[in-house]
N, C-alpha and C positions, 0 to 999 in steps of 0.2 A: 504494500500500500504506500503510494508516494506521499511525501509530507504535504504536498499541496492539496491533497484530498482530505487532510486530517485536522488542521487547526489554524487559527488566526491569532497573530500577535502584533502588537504595536512595535514598529521599528523606531529606534532612538538614535541619537547622535546626529546624523545628517539631517534629521527632522523629517524623514520620509516615513510613510505608513504603508504597510502592505497587508493584504487580506488573504489568509489561507482558510481552509474549511475544517470543520470538526463536528463531533456529535455524540449523543448518549440517549438512554431510554428508561422507562419506569413502570412500577406497579406497587400496590399496597397490599399488606398482608398482616397476619396475626403477630402480636407482640407478647403472646403467652410465654411462660418460662417453666422449665422443669429440670430436675437434676439429671445428670448423666455422667458417665465416666469421663475423666480428662482425656483430651485428644492426644493421640500418640504422635506427637511432633516435637519441635524444638521448645514448645512452651511447657513440656512436662518437666517435673522436678528433676534435678541432677541426682545421680546415685550418691547415697550417703548424706544428702542434704535434707532439709526439713520437708516433710510430705506436702505436696501441693494439694490445695483444696479441690474437691470435685468441681468440675466445670458445671455451670448452669446453662443449659441450652435455652436459646431464646427463639420464640416463634416456631418456625418450621425446622429449626436446628441449623440454620445457615450460619448463625453467629452464637457466641457463648461468652459468659462472664467467667474468666479463669483466674480472677483475682488481680492484684497489682501487676502492672507491666514489668517484666524483667529488665535488668540492665539500665535502670534509671538513676542518674546521679542525684545526690542529695543537694538541694539548693541551700546555700549558706549566704548570709548577709556579709558584705564586705566589712572588714575590720577597719578601725580608724587609720586613715592614711594608706590603706592597702591599694595597690594598683589593680584595676579590674582585669579579669581575663579578656582575651581576645576571642569572642564568639564568632564562629563561622557556620552559617546554615546553608547546606546544599539541599536544594528542593527540586522536585521533579513534577512537571505538569503531565497529566494523562495517566502515567504509571501503569502501562500495560506490558505484559511480557509477549513480545513478538518473536519472529524467527531469529532476529538479531541478538536475542538473549541479553539485552542491555540491563534489564532489571536484575538478572542474576549477576551480571558482571559487577555492577556497582554495589550490590549487597556484599559480594565477596571482598571488594576493595574496602568497603566500610568496616567489615569485620577485621581485616588485616590491620587497620589503623585505628581501631576502637572509636569509630565515628558513628554518630547517629544522624539520620537524615529525615526529611519530610517528603512523603509521597502523596501528591494531590491526585487522588483517584478520580477518573471520569466514570461516573456511575454506569454509563452505557456499556463500559467494557465488561460488565457482568451480566448483560442482557443479550440473549441470542437474537439474531435478526429475525428468526421465525416468530419471536414474541414482541416485535417492534410495536404492535398495536397497544402495548401496555404503557408506552411512553406518550404523555400528552404535553408536549412542550408549549410554553406560553407563546401566543401569537403565531403559532405554526401548526400545520396539519399533524394529526396523530402519526407518530412514528418518524417524523422528519428529524433529520440530524445533519449537521455540517461536518461531522466526522463519521467515518465508516464504522459499522458494527463489526465486532471481532468474530473470527471463526470460533466454532465450539472448542477446538484445541487451544486456541489462544486464550479463551476465557478460562479454561481449565488450568492452563499454565499460570495465568495471572492470579487466580485464586491461591495456588500453591505459594507464589511469591509473596502475596499479601500476608498470609498467615505466618510464614517464616520471618518476614521483615518485622512484623510487630513483636514476635517473640524475641527477636534480636535487639529490640529497643527502639526501632524506628517509629515515626508517627504516620498515621494514615489520615490525611485530610481529604478535602474534596476539590475537584476541578469542575464540579457540577455535571451536566449531561451533554446537551446537544451542541455546545460550543458555537453558538450563533453570534456573529459579529457584524459590525458595520451598520448600515441604515435599517436593517431588519433584525438587529441583534439585541443583545442583553442590555445595551445602554438605554433601551426604551422600555424596559420592564418596570413594573410597579413593585413596591415591597411585597404585595400579596402574590404577585407572579413569582418573585424570587422564593417566597415561602413554598410555593408549589414545586418549584424546581428542586429545592433542597429536600423536601419531603420525598420526592421521587428518587433522588440520588440515594437517600438513606434506605429506601425500600429495596432498591436493586441490590444493595449490599446485604440487607437483612433477609432477603428472600431468594437468594441465588439458587438454593436447592430446588425450590418449587419451579423456578423459571427455567433452569437448565436441565433438570432431571438427573444431574450427576449424583451418583450414590457411592463413589469411591474416594471421596475427599472428606476430611473431618471438618467440623464447624470452624469458622474463623475464630481465633482465640480471644476476641475482644467484643465488647458491647459497643456497637457503633454510635449508639445514642450518647454514650459517655465519651467515647474516643474523639468524636468529631467536634473540634473546638475552633476550627478556622479553615480558610480555603483561599483559592486564587481564582478570580473570574476569567472567563475566556477573553483573550485579546486585551486583558487589563481594562475592560470596560464595565460600566454598570455599577461601580462601587457605591456611588451616592445613594442609590435606592436599595442596594443590598444591605447597607449598614444597619438601618432600623430593624430589619428582619434578623440579621445576625445577632444583634444585641438582644432582641426579644427571645431568641432561641438560647441565649446564654453562652454564645461563643466568646472566646477570649481574645481573638486577634483576627486581622484580615491582612492578606499579602497581595492585594490587587492594585496598589498604587503604582502608576507608571513613571513617576519622576521624582523619586526620593533622593535625598542626599545622605552621605555617610556621616550620620549623626545618631546619637542615642535616641531610641524610639520614645514616643510619647503616646498617650491615649487620646482617642477621639470618640465621637458618638456619646458625648456626655460622660466620658471616663469609663465607658463600658468595654472598649476594645483597644488592644494595642495595635498600632499602625506599623506594619513591617513592609514598606514598599520596596520594590526593586530599586536599585541605586545607580546614580550616575557615577561612572568610574573612568579613570584615564584610558584613552584609546591610543596606544603607541603609533606614532607617525601622523597623528591628526591633532588639530588645535581644539576640536570639540571632544566631549566625553560621550560614552556609550552606555546604554542600560546594561545592567549586570545579568544578562540572559543570553544564552547561546544563539537564539534566533535573531536577536537584535544585532549581535556581532556579525552573524552571517549576512544579514541584510545590508550592512554597511560594507561588506566585502563583495558579494555577488548578487545583490538585489534579491528578488523573490526566486531566483534560480537556485534550487537546492543541489544542482549538479553543475557548478560553475567550472571555470577553467582549471583543469587538473594540474596544470603547470604551476598554479598558485597555491596548491594545497599546503605545501610545507610552510610557506611564508605566512599563510592565513592561520595555520595551526599555531605557529609561534606567536603571532600577533594576538590571537585569542587568549592563549595561556598568559602572555605577558600583561594583557589587560587585566585579567583576574588577579595576577600577582601584584600589579601596581595598585589595584584597589585594596588588596589585603595589606600591603606594606604601608599605604597611606594611613590606614586606621591603626595598624599595629604599632607604628612608631609615634603616633600622636594621640588622638582622642580615644582610641580603643573602642570606637563605635562598632556594634555587631555588623558583620558583613554578610550579605545575602546573595547567593548565586542561584539563578533560575535555569532549569534545563528541561530538555525533552529527550525521551529515548528514541533518538533519530540518528540516521547516518548521513545527514546533510554534508555535502561536499566531501564525500568519501569517509565520513565519520570523524573528521578532524576535531570537531567540537567535543566529542566524547573523549578523545585523546587529550585535549587541552584541559578538560575538567579533571581527568585522572591525574595528569601531571601536576596540576595545581594542588590537588588534595595531598598527593605524596610529598610535595615540596613543603607544605605548611604544617602537616600533621605533627611533626616532631618538634616544632618550635616551642620554646618555653611559654607557658601560660595560655597556649592555644587550646580552645575547646570546640570540637566539631559536634554540634548539637542540632536537635530538631527545633522547630518553632515552639512546640509544646514545652520543651525543656527550657528554652529561653524565657518563655512566659513565666514559668515557675521560678526561675532565678530572679527576674525583675520584680516579681510580686513579694519576695521576702526582703527586698532592700528597703532601707530607710528612705522615705520620700524626699527628704532633704538631700540625701546623697544623690538620688536620681536627678534632682533638679540641677545639681552642680554638674553632673555628667552631661545632661541635656544642654547646658550652656555652652559647650565646646562646639565650635564650627568644624566642618570637614578639614582635616589636616592641621587642626589646632591642638598643640600639646598644652597641658596645664601649665600656666605660668608658675615657676617655682617648683614644679614637680607635683607628683600625686600626694605627697605628704602635706604639701601646702594646701592643695585643693580640698582634700578629703580628710585632713588631719583633725585631731581633737582640738576644739577651740580652747584657748587658754582661759582659765577661770578668772573672773574679775577679782582684783585685789581686795582683800578684806578691809573694811573701814578701820581706821586707827582707833585704838582704845583711848578713853579719856586720860589714863595715866601716861600714855605715850605722848599725848599732846603737851603735857605739863613740862 
């Protein structure tokens, strides 16, 4: 399936925009729960470790509550004058396992480097095309989608990856369903239409057994109603009307902003949600910056052509990697703002952007104080910090190191001198 038939994203840097296609589908089902043996997969307890509680199957048994997610770091508040970690979030839009096995590849890479990632699942990727009538997209005909439905085998493979990824500590967010962009896309949806889209995306995850008929796979080891706390919209459009619905549903963050800067995140929507926008980062060889996403870098190299001049692949791969590393270094050496990288499991321009992401992760993983986390883990860290400390971090501009160092910015204020006693005045 060619990338041009699968998704749309905003191009940044040169200021151009390009439209690609994408899609997903949906149905509603039971949310009843009953106890069942734990799934025989990576979520099971380790030999010799404490016994894992029995899984509680949900609805038709497509998902289950297996207890706290494994491999989650404990969020700790910064100590007085302590330099903050350098957080880096590698995130993936769509998150389906295709013949290129990129989901598998980056799970393996993450495991090797003790990294967590966020996978924004397109709900359509768990709905067979034969059941497309179950998806009712806002403002579009039943079953319509701007991304293709997956084959049954690819749905099966994606389900295996999702369960294993969660058990390894990764986050499963949402990229919604039909990936509608442009004049007839999500930018025109109302909060109520977004609510319908989210509800259907959740249903496709929570009812995949009914919809696919697969009987040879265990339940996903998470309750998606609890797991889903954020997402990224198609083409980075429609955020304004999504936010009220996201807040009402109790989400913790949104990563749909198309033009963020490398600064410490703040909350919006009345303080309900953390804002994690893709960021403008240096673009080697150019005076403008580029958005921190593989598609946007590609668009500034070969336009909407995903099979550009092969003679340029090596140079473009290096430029993409160096752009990511420049964004990382700018934050790491100065304000330590969390750095977000957006990706797709695609082989655009011969797969050079996948190679660039892998090289970037390998380069930064071993650096002191670097933490490769999911958006969920970043939220948990932010929410245990002293609000006064966060305000100081948020005051730093992109590339601005704290004047006088971290101890000066975040140090303990000196106590006011005690008033002199009467005898001391005599």
